[in-house]
C-alpha positions as CSV (number, residue, x, y, z in Angstrom):
1,X,-11.8,3.2,24.8
2,X,-13.7,3.5,21.5
3,X,-12.0,2.5,18.3
4,X,-11.9,6.1,17.1
5,X,-9.8,7.1,20.1
6,X,-7.4,4.3,19.5
7,X,-7.1,5.5,15.8
8,X,-6.3,9.0,17.1
9,X,-3.8,7.7,19.6
10,X,-2.0,5.6,17.0
11,X,-2.0,8.4,14.4
12,X,-0.4,10.8,16.9
13,X,2.1,8.2,18.0
14,X,3.2,7.9,14.3
15,X,3.4,11.7,14.1
16,X,0.7,12.0,11.4
17,X,-2.0,14.7,11.0
18,X,-5.5,13.7,10.2
19,X,-4.8,14.8,6.6
20,X,-1.8,12.6,6.4
21,X,-3.6,9.5,7.5
22,X,-6.6,10.3,5.4
23,X,-4.4,10.5,2.3
24,X,-2.8,7.1,3.1
25,X,-6.1,5.3,3.4
26,X,-8.0,7.2,0.7
27,X,-10.4,9.0,2.9
28,X,-11.3,12.7,3.4
29,X,-10.0,14.4,6.5
30,X,-13.7,15.0,7.5
31,X,-14.5,11.3,7.4
32,X,-11.4,10.4,9.5
33,X,-12.3,13.1,12.0
34,X,-15.8,11.7,12.3
35,X,-14.4,8.2,13.0
36,X,-12.0,9.5,15.6
37,X,-14.8,11.3,17.5
38,X,-17.5,8.7,17.4
39,X,-18.1,5.9,20.0
40,X,-18.0,3.1,17.4
41,X,-16.7,-0.2,18.6
42,X,-15.7,-1.5,15.2
43,X,-15.1,-0.4,11.6
44,X,-14.9,-2.4,8.3
45,X,-11.8,-0.2,7.5
46,X,-9.8,-1.2,10.6
47,X,-7.4,-3.5,8.8
48,X,-6.7,-0.8,6.2
49,X,-6.0,1.7,9.0
50,X,-3.9,-0.7,11.0
51,X,-1.7,-1.4,7.9
52,X,-1.3,2.3,7.2
53,X,-0.2,3.0,10.7
54,X,1.8,-0.3,11.1
55,X,0.1,-1.2,14.3
56,X,-1.5,-4.3,15.9
57,X,-4.9,-5.0,14.3
58,X,-6.1,-6.8,17.5
59,X,-5.2,-3.7,19.6
60,X,-7.0,-1.4,17.2
61,X,-10.2,-3.5,17.2
62,X,-10.4,-4.5,20.9
63,X,-7.8,-2.5,22.8
64,X,-6.2,-5.8,23.9
65,X,-2.4,-6.3,23.8
66,X,0.1,-3.7,22.6
67,X,-0.4,-1.0,20.0
68,X,2.8,-2.1,18.2
69,X,4.8,-5.3,18.1
70,X,7.6,-4.2,20.3
71,X,9.9,-7.1,19.3
72,X,9.4,-6.3,15.7
73,X,10.0,-2.6,16.3
74,X,13.2,-3.3,18.2
75,X,14.6,-5.4,15.4
76,X,13.6,-3.0,12.6
77,X,15.8,-0.1,11.6
78,X,14.1,3.3,12.5
79,X,13.3,5.9,9.8
80,X,15.1,3.9,7.1
81,X,13.9,6.0,4.2
82,X,14.2,4.9,0.5
83,X,13.6,7.1,-2.5
84,X,11.7,4.6,-4.7
85,X,11.5,5.3,-8.4
86,X,8.2,5.4,-10.4
87,X,8.7,2.6,-12.9
88,X,5.8,3.5,-15.1
89,X,2.1,4.1,-15.3
90,X,-0.6,1.6,-16.3
91,X,-4.0,2.2,-17.9
92,X,-6.4,-0.1,-16.2
93,X,-8.7,-2.1,-18.4
94,X,-11.4,-4.7,-17.9
95,X,-10.8,-6.9,-14.8
96,X,-7.8,-4.8,-13.9
97,X,-5.5,-5.9,-16.7
98,X,-2.9,-3.4,-17.7
99,X,-3.4,-2.4,-21.3
100,X,-0.1,-0.5,-21.6
101,X,2.9,0.5,-19.6
102,X,4.1,3.8,-21.0
103,X,7.4,4.2,-19.2
104,X,9.8,1.7,-17.8
105,X,12.7,3.9,-16.7
106,X,14.5,4.3,-13.3
107,X,12.8,7.3,-11.8
108,X,12.1,9.2,-15.0
109,X,8.6,9.7,-13.7
110,X,9.6,10.8,-10.2
111,X,10.2,9.3,-6.8
112,X,8.3,8.5,-3.6
113,X,9.6,8.6,-0.1
114,X,9.0,5.1,1.4
115,X,9.9,3.8,4.9
116,X,11.8,0.6,5.2
117,X,11.6,-0.4,1.5
118,X,14.3,-2.5,-0.1
119,X,16.5,-1.4,-3.0
120,X,14.4,-3.6,-5.3
121,X,11.2,-1.6,-4.5
122,X,9.4,0.2,-7.3
123,X,6.3,2.3,-7.9
124,X,3.5,2.1,-10.4
125,X,1.0,4.9,-11.1
126,X,-2.6,3.6,-11.5
127,X,-4.8,5.2,-14.2
128,X,-8.5,4.4,-14.6
129,X,-11.3,3.4,-12.3
130,X,-11.4,-0.4,-12.4
131,X,-9.9,-0.6,-8.9
132,X,-11.9,2.2,-7.4
133,X,-12.5,2.8,-4.5
134,X,-9.6,0.6,-3.2
135,X,-7.1,2.4,-5.4
136,X,-7.9,5.7,-7.1
137,X,-6.9,6.8,-10.5
138,X,-3.6,8.8,-10.3
139,X,-2.5,7.3,-7.1
140,X,0.8,5.5,-6.7
141,X,1.3,1.8,-5.6
142,X,4.6,0.8,-4.0
143,X,5.7,-2.8,-4.5
144,X,8.7,-4.6,-3.0
145,X,9.9,-8.0,-4.4
146,X,11.9,-8.7,-1.3
147,X,8.8,-9.2,0.8
148,X,6.5,-12.2,1.1
149,X,3.0,-11.9,-0.1
150,X,0.3,-12.3,2.6
151,X,-3.3,-13.2,2.2
152,X,-5.5,-10.1,1.9
153,X,-2.9,-7.7,0.5
154,X,-2.5,-6.4,-3.0
155,X,0.1,-8.0,-5.3
156,X,1.6,-7.1,-8.7
157,X,1.3,-10.1,-10.9
158,X,3.1,-10.6,-14.3
159,X,2.2,-13.7,-16.2
160,X,4.6,-15.4,-18.7
161,X,2.2,-14.5,-21.5
162,X,2.9,-10.8,-20.7
163,X,-0.2,-9.8,-18.9
164,X,0.2,-7.4,-15.9
165,X,-2.3,-6.9,-13.2
166,X,-2.9,-5.8,-9.6
167,X,-5.0,-8.2,-7.6
168,X,-5.7,-9.1,-3.9
169,X,-3.6,-12.2,-2.9
170,X,-5.6,-15.1,-1.4
171,X,-3.2,-18.1,-1.4
172,X,-0.8,-20.3,-3.2
173,X,-1.7,-24.0,-2.7
174,X,-1.2,-27.2,-4.7
175,X,0.5,-25.3,-7.6
176,X,-2.3,-22.8,-7.9
177,X,-2.2,-19.0,-7.2
178,X,-5.6,-17.7,-6.1
179,X,-6.4,-14.0,-6.4
180,X,-9.4,-11.7,-6.2
181,X,-9.9,-8.5,-8.2
182,X,-9.2,-5.4,-6.1
183,X,-12.8,-4.2,-6.3
184,X,-13.9,-7.7,-5.0
185,X,-15.9,-8.5,-8.1
186,X,-14.0,-11.5,-9.5
187,X,-12.0,-14.4,-8.3
188,X,-9.2,-15.7,-10.5
189,X,-6.6,-18.4,-10.4
190,X,-3.4,-19.3,-12.3
191,X,-1.0,-22.2,-12.4
192,X,2.1,-21.2,-10.5
193,X,4.2,-22.2,-13.5
194,X,2.4,-19.5,-15.5
195,X,3.3,-16.7,-13.0
196,X,6.6,-14.9,-13.8
197,X,6.3,-12.2,-11.0
198,X,4.3,-11.9,-7.9
199,X,5.4,-8.9,-5.8
200,X,3.5,-7.7,-2.7
201,X,2.5,-4.1,-2.2
202,X,4.0,-1.9,0.5
203,X,1.7,1.0,0.5
204,X,-0.4,3.4,-1.6
205,X,0.4,7.1,-1.8
206,X,-1.6,10.0,-3.2
207,X,-0.3,12.2,-6.1
208,X,0.7,14.9,-3.6
209,X,3.6,12.7,-2.4
210,X,5.4,12.5,-5.8
211,X,8.7,14.2,-6.0
212,X,10.2,15.0,-9.4
213,X,13.8,15.7,-8.3
214,X,15.9,13.4,-6.2
215,X,18.2,16.3,-5.3
216,X,15.4,17.7,-3.3
217,X,15.6,14.7,-1.0
218,X,19.3,14.8,-0.8
219,X,19.2,18.4,0.3
220,X,16.6,17.6,3.0
221,X,18.7,14.7,4.3
222,X,21.9,16.9,4.6
223,X,20.0,19.5,6.6
224,X,18.8,16.8,9.0
């Protein structure tokens, strides 16, 4: 089975349309349709797709093993939806540093619907093109302090000198935190003692997923 067919199988298993998955990974629906219908054996975006669909990357790449980690799925609560507040928006400057954070409230900028997030999760709206194409201007990044950072994923880093940034996490070894800029242009390191916050990302959502009124969610839940 070609990789594109496995993408389609996993997408349908998760109950997503092509448009839904395209939004999650920052593609157009046409690009995703092309991938699903071609006979390609590999894709440089496989890891991104596997993360969005929460499936086994080895299965997606080779067809070997199970689509999902059944043991993990059995232990995880199903459809545990959280309404995560937008904590603020950040204007991205050189090297991805945040120049300003214009709102630090609890949902005053709206909410996103997130699966299996903790009560500590929060959302930041990215503004600017310094992280394009990985993260688009106007899109929302969900972070969860309760999770462990893994190599290759994005993290929200706050230094004790007040600097805020979003980077790709590499490692934390011998008292040094190693990071890479989201667009892959720069490697950067900090002493662990200089890092105040290092929170891993959960997912990225497009502007269309923002909800302004939490009562809307409550009404939907009551109907279900």
